[in-house]
N, C-alpha and C positions, 0 to 999 in steps of 0.2 A: 485375732480381730483385724480385719483389713482396714488400712488407713485410707481415708478419703483424699483424693487429689483436690487441691484448691481450684475453684472455678477460674476459667480463663477470663482475663480482664481485657476487654476491648472497648474502644470508644467508637463514636459515630464515624463511619467511613474507613475504619481500620480493619485489616484482614484478621480473621479469627485464628489465633494461634493457641492450640490446646496446651494447657499447663502440664508440665511434666515434673519429674523429680528434679531437685535443684542441680544434680550432677549432670543432667542432660541439657541444661540451658546453654545456648551458643552465644558467646559474647560478641558484640559488634566489632568489626575490624578496626584497628586504630587508623587514624588519618595518616596519609603519606607524609613522610618527613620532608621538611623543606630541602631545596636543592643544595643549600650550603651544608646541611647536615647529612645529606645522602651521598657524600663523597664526590659531588659534581662541582667543579670550580667554575665561577662566573668569568674567569679570565678569558677563555676563548670567545665568548660573546662580546666582551669589551674590546678585545683585539680586532674582531670582525668589524665592529662599529667604527673603530679608529681608521681601519683600512678603507672602508667604504666612504667615510667622510673625507679622507685625503684624496680619494679618487674623484669624488664629487667636486671638491675644490679645484683639482687639476683640470677638470672639464669646464668649470664655470669661470675660472679666472681669465682666460683669453677672451671669452664673450663679454665678460664684465669690462675688461679693459677697452674693447672696441666700442662698447656703448658709451663709456665715459669719454673716450677720445673724440667721439662725434661732437661733443659740446665744447671743445677747446680749439683755439686757433693754433697755428703752427708753433709759435713761441711757447705757449702754455703746455704743449705736449712734453717739453723737456725741462720746464722750470717749475712744474707743480706735481703734486702727488698723483701717481698714475691711476689710482683706483678711486678717485673722487672727482665730482663734476666741477666744471669751471663756473665761476660766479663773476659776472653774468654769463650765461651760456651763449655760445656762438653757433648753435646748431643751424639756425636759419641762414646765417651768413655762409656757413660751410656748404649748405645745400645749394644755395644760389650760385656760389662759386664752382661747385662740382658740375652743374649742368651748363655752365657758361664757359668754363675753362677750355682754352684751345678751340674756340668756336663750337662748343657743345659736343666734343668728340666722345665724351662718356656716354651720352644718349645713343650715339651711333654704335658704340661697343656693346651697349646693353641690347640693342635691337639685333646686332649680329649674333650675340650669344643665344637669343631666343630663336633665331632662324636656324642656327646650327643644332641646338638642342632639340627643337620640335621636329625638324626634318630627320635627324638621325634617330630619334626615339621611335618615330612612326615607321620609318623605313626599316630599321633594324628589327623592330618587333614583328613586322609582317614577314620578313625573311626568316626570322627564327621560328615563327608559327608554321610556315610552310615546310621548313627543314625538319622541325620536330615532328610534324604530321607524317612526313615521308618516312623518317626513321622509325616511327612508332607503329605505323599501320601497313607498311608495304615491305615486301621481301625483294631484294635485288642483289646481284653479285657483289661480293666484297662489302656488304653492309656493315658488318662488325668492324672490319679494318678501317673503313672510312670514318665511322663514328669515333673510334679510338684515336684516329689520326687528328680529327678535328679537336677532340678534347686535349690531345697532346700539345696543340698549338697554344693553349692557355699558358703553358710553362715557358714559352719563348719570350724573353724580355723584349720590350718595345725598342730598346736601344739597338738591338741587333738588326732591326728592320729599317733603321733610319736611312742608311745609304741606298739600299735597293729600292725602297719606297720613293725616295726623293728622285732617283734616276728615272724610275718608271713614270712618275707624275710629270717630270720635266719632259720626257720623251713624247707624251701625249698632250702636252700643253696645258696642264692643270695646275702648275705651280703659280702661286699668287692669285688663286681664284677660290671662291667658296666651295666649288666642287672638289677641290683638292683636299679639303678638310672633311667634307660630308661623305664622299664615296668610300674612302678607306675605313671610316668609322661604322659603316653599315654591317661589317662583319663582326659578329659577336658570338664566339664559340660557347661561352658560358650561358648566354641567353638561349641558344639552340638546345643545350642540355636541359635547361629548366623547362622549356616548352615540350620536349620529349617526355619528361616526367609528368607534366600536366596532361598531355594527351593519353599517356598510359593509365593515369589514375582517374580521369574525369570523362573520358569518351570510350565507353566499352565497345568491343568489336561486334557484339550482338546488335547494338543499335546501328552500326555501320552496315551490317549484313541486312538488317530489316529495311533500311533505306534503299539498298540496292534491289531488294525484292519488290519494293514499291515502284521501281523504275527511275529512281534518282540517279543522276550522273555523278561522277567523282567530284566535279566542280561544285555541284549543288550540295553534296554531302559536306564538303569542306566549308563553303561560305555560309550556307543557310542552316546547317545542323551543328557542325563542329564548333565554329568560331563563337556562336552565342553561348555555348557551354564553357568556353575558355575565358570568360570575362575576367575571372580572378587572375589567371595566368598571364593574360595579355597585359593587364594593368601592372602586374608585378614586374614583368620584363620591361615594359615601357618606362616605368619609373626608374628602374636601375639604369637603363640606357640614357634616360634624360639626365640623371645625376652624373653619369660618366661623361656625357657630351658637354654638359654645362661646366664641369670642372676640368675639361681637357685643356692641357697647356702645351705638352710636348709636340704634338702634331702641328698645331698652328705655328709654333715657333720655327719649325723647319720648313713649312710650306709657304707662309705668308711673310711678305716684306712691306706691304702697303698698310699703313696704320689705319686706314679707313675700313679695312677688312678684319681687324683684330677682334677677337672676343674679349670679354671683360678680364679674364685671367691674364691674358698676354698684355692687354693695355695697361692694367694696374701695375704689372711688373715693369713695364717701360717707364711709367711715372716714378716708380721706386728707384730704378736705376738712374734716372735723371736727377732725382732729389739727392741721391748719394754721391753723385759725381761732383768733382771740383768745379765750381762755377755754375752749377745747375741750380735752378730755382726749387727750393724745397716745398713740396706740397703734401706733406705727410697727413695733414688734416683731411685733405681730399681723398687720400688713399684709404684712410681709416673709414671715412663715411662711405666711400665706394665699395669697400669690402663688405660692410654691413648690408648695403643695398643689394649686393650680388648674392647674398644668402637668402633674401626674401623669397624669390621664386621657388627655391628648394623647400623652404618651410611651408609655403602655401601648397605645394604639390604633395608633401607628406601629410599635411593636415587634411586636405580634401580627399586624397586617395588612401588614407591610412587604413580604413576598414578592409580594403582589398589586399594591400601588400602584406598586412599582418597575417591574414589567413593564407595568402599565397605562398609565403616563405615556408610554411609548414605543410603545404599540400603534398601528398604522397609520402609523408613521414610514417603514416600508419598503414600504408598499402601492403597488403599481404602478398 
């Protein structure tokens, strides 16, 4: 006599599973074991968090000290705790003293830094765009050798070029002038390399040939078709050049001797040297506030142009 199988039991919305012999029922899989019971130690994660926290503190402590120091006078910088604000704060007094000290020379230094940084970033970006376009789209004798030679100059330390650069600038009368700082800084081998990568990845040769078939000249192809497509690359290179020019210290140090031509980096260093010298008037509170003010243009540039350089730094990374 055949045995009847028990009817399948299903509820509303459940899939119908035919009932079978008890030996054919598949038991549900057990839940995964917790990490501590699966042989995985939480120690690496804790160690990683400790290292990241230490690195975060290492980056934030100098900025915190500068912000706190802006609220103190010169005496409180050495007599109070370095990571807490002064009470009452002296920020407005320090700001007024900063812009009026030595007949407002700080404002002049700030303007000089803007002139240097803007002119160098614009000029260097244009030169890099032209050079990158030439190396990317044209064939000429010794092209590979010249490009590798230009890249090789990145490895030459700037200190090795001090004497020949100074003698050359002195020979043509550019020592102690703004042009003595601007012209040598227009050469940027790394920026040229970046622009070549952008031209290779963002401006196909087929588009260039199509423009030629339509009767466009080489200048029109570069200015009207190519450069608009290089917006991300141009902003990325310009931002890198701006940061380098704004933070430039060594070149103005060897070229400039007139304080009215100093950029902020060199001017604040002079104040620091005078404050440290015997008999000099200490103005460390002005130096701290001036250092913070000098960072603001860089912060503004990165915030405003952030969407360009974040994408620009990875452009060409997935190029086949």
